[in-house]
N, C-alpha and C positions, 0 to 999 in steps of 0.2 A: 420874472421879472430879471434879464440878462444884461451885467455891467460888464462891459469887456475897458482893458488898462485903468484898473480902478484902485486905487492905493487903500486898503482897510486899517485905519486905525487902533478898529478896536471890535471885540465881537463880545454882546454883553448877554448871559438867560436870564432869560425874563419866566416867569410861570408857563405861559403861555407862546414860547418862540424865544427868537433873540430880536436884541437892538443890534445893528451896524453904524458903527462913525467911517463916513469915509474921507478920503486927505480932501475932498470938495467941500468939508462942513458939510455933510447932509446925515440926514438917520434915515433908517430902513427898518421896519418891523418885518420879520419873516417866520413862521414857522420852522421850514427848514435853511441849512445855508450849505451850498456847495461852493468852499473857498478853490479854487484850483491856480493854483502860485505858479505851477510852470515847471520847468524841466533845466539845473546844470548838472555839467558834468564834473563829475564825481571823480577828480584827479589827485584830492586829498593823500600825501602819505606817499606817493607813488616815486618823489625825488627828481621831477621831469626838471625841476631847475637846477641840478648840480650839473645832467643832461647837457645843457643849453638847450631843452627844446620847446619850438618856438609853438606859441601860445596862441590864441584870440582873444576879443576883448571880454567875452563873455567865460574866458579860462579853458576854454575848446584848444587840440590840439591841432593845429594845419597839419594836414597832408595835403597831398596831389592824387590823382586820378587813380595812381597806382597802391593807394593807402598809404604813399612813405613820407615820412616825418622829413623834416629838415636834417636829422641824422638817417643819411644810408642803411642802416643795422638795424634801419627801427620801424616799425610800422603801427598803425594805429587803427581801427576802425570801433565803429558801434557807438556809444553814445555818448563817447569823450569827444570824438570828431564831430558831433555838434549837426549830423545832419538831415536824419529819420531819424527820430529815436523811437524805436521799435523794434521789441528780437525778432519777428521772422524779417529785416532788413538787419539788422545785423550779423545775420548767421545768411544770411541771402551774399552778405559784404565778403563773412569771414571761409566762407565756398571759393569764390570768386579770387580771393588773395592765395589759398592752396594751391588755384590751379593755376594762377601767377607763375608762383615760386617752382612749384612740385611738376608742373605738365607745359607742355605744348599748346594748353586748351587756353584761349583767352574771353572770358566770358564777362565783361564787365556790367559789374549793375543795373538797371536802368529805374529812376529814380520816379519817371514819369507815368500815373494813374495807378501808385499805389494804394489798397483802399488800407481807409484804417475806419475805427468803430469806437465807439464813448458806450463803455454796455453799463447806463445810466437806466435811472426809469423812468421814461419808455427809452429803450435806444437809439444812437441817432449810427447811422453806417453812412459813409460816403466815399466814392470813389471819381479821380476825375477832375475833368474844370468845375471850378463852380458856376453860377451865372455871369457875377462880374468880372470874372476870369474871362470866363470865354468873351466877350462883348469887350472887352478890351486887347485880347489878340487880335482878333476876326475885325467885327464891328457888330452893330447894333442889327441893322436887319438881318444881316449875316444868321444870327441865332434865331433859335425858336425852344421855347419854354412849354415841357407839357407836365401837370401838376394834376395832383389828386388828394384828395383827403376825403377817410369815410371812416367809418366804421367796421375796424374787422367784425364779421359774419360770427365771430367766437364771443365779444362783448354782443352783438345783439343776442345773445342767447340767457350770459350773468347777467344783464342791462346794464354795465359799465358804460360808461361815457365818451371814452379815451378812444380818442383819434389817431388815428395813421396818416402821415403824410408824407408823398412818395414827389419826386422832382427829378425831369429829364431832361436834361440841355441837349440840342442839339445843330449840325450846323449844316445852315439847307442849301452851301450851294454844294455839296457832299454827300446832305445827309447821313456824316455819318456822326454817330452818340459822342459826344466829348465829355459830358458827366450823368453820373447818376448817385439819387441822395436820396436818405430815407431817417426819416422817423416814427419809427415805434416797433411794438413786439419782434423781436429777432430779426432787428435790421441788422445784424452784424452779418449771423449764418446769410443773409435774402445777398450783402453785398457781396459778400466772396464770389458768390456764382456771377454776378454782374460784373466784377472785376474783370474775370475769363472772356467777359463778351466785350469790353472796351477795348484790353486788351488784345485780340484777335483784330479791333477794327471793324465790331459789326455797327451797322447800319440800323436808322427807323424801322426802314422796311425790313429788314430781319426780323426785329423782332416783332412788328406787327404781322408778316405773318409766323408767327413762333403759337403755336396752338398751348394758353394757358393750361396750371394743374389748379383744379376746382374741385372743393370753396379753398385757397387761399388768399394770402395777402400777393405774393410775390406776384399772383398771376396780373395783377393793377399795372406793371410795368409792359405787358406786351398786348394792353386790351385801349389805352391812351392812346386816343388819338385825336382829337382837335386839340392844337397851342391855345398856349392863353396868352403869349405875348409872342 
């Protein structure tokens, strides 16, 4: 049971689980709870208000495309700027800023198609556009969705009934793969490789012509032939 944009008033421990009271005056019973509160820029104690650094509504430091604040000699990047709060993104931003300041190399960070993962059980991995984003950017008729739900082979031996979900979003008019998403074991590891393909502009035909590694879960991405929509 996943609840979005829900205010939690209280979580009470019970003998066999938890009772959750929400801001919508409802109560939920659960064995376990993952309460994802989001992130906020950690700027406390930096003295930014004394310098007159301009901040956003959520406390993030405002910067231009070169990570420069409203004070020309002051730069900021990473989580305090509230762009994409991921360590590899901050690392890429730092490299881009160093190159900009101390060399003639200009390599801006591309914030499109950044892969992400949630290391829950099971893993969640994603890169590129979601189905909703793709349909909004293009059109319903121009978007094809390929999906597969299956039991990994290792679970057929162990007897577990855990499923894996894989989803691929393709633009029909160009055959370009727009997004790849997965819920299942090792999703983070698998999506990292898929991100390279999407960054390279791979088409569905390229995936279809790629030989899979058997027996792996990842081979499912190169054997999905019929769109579900």
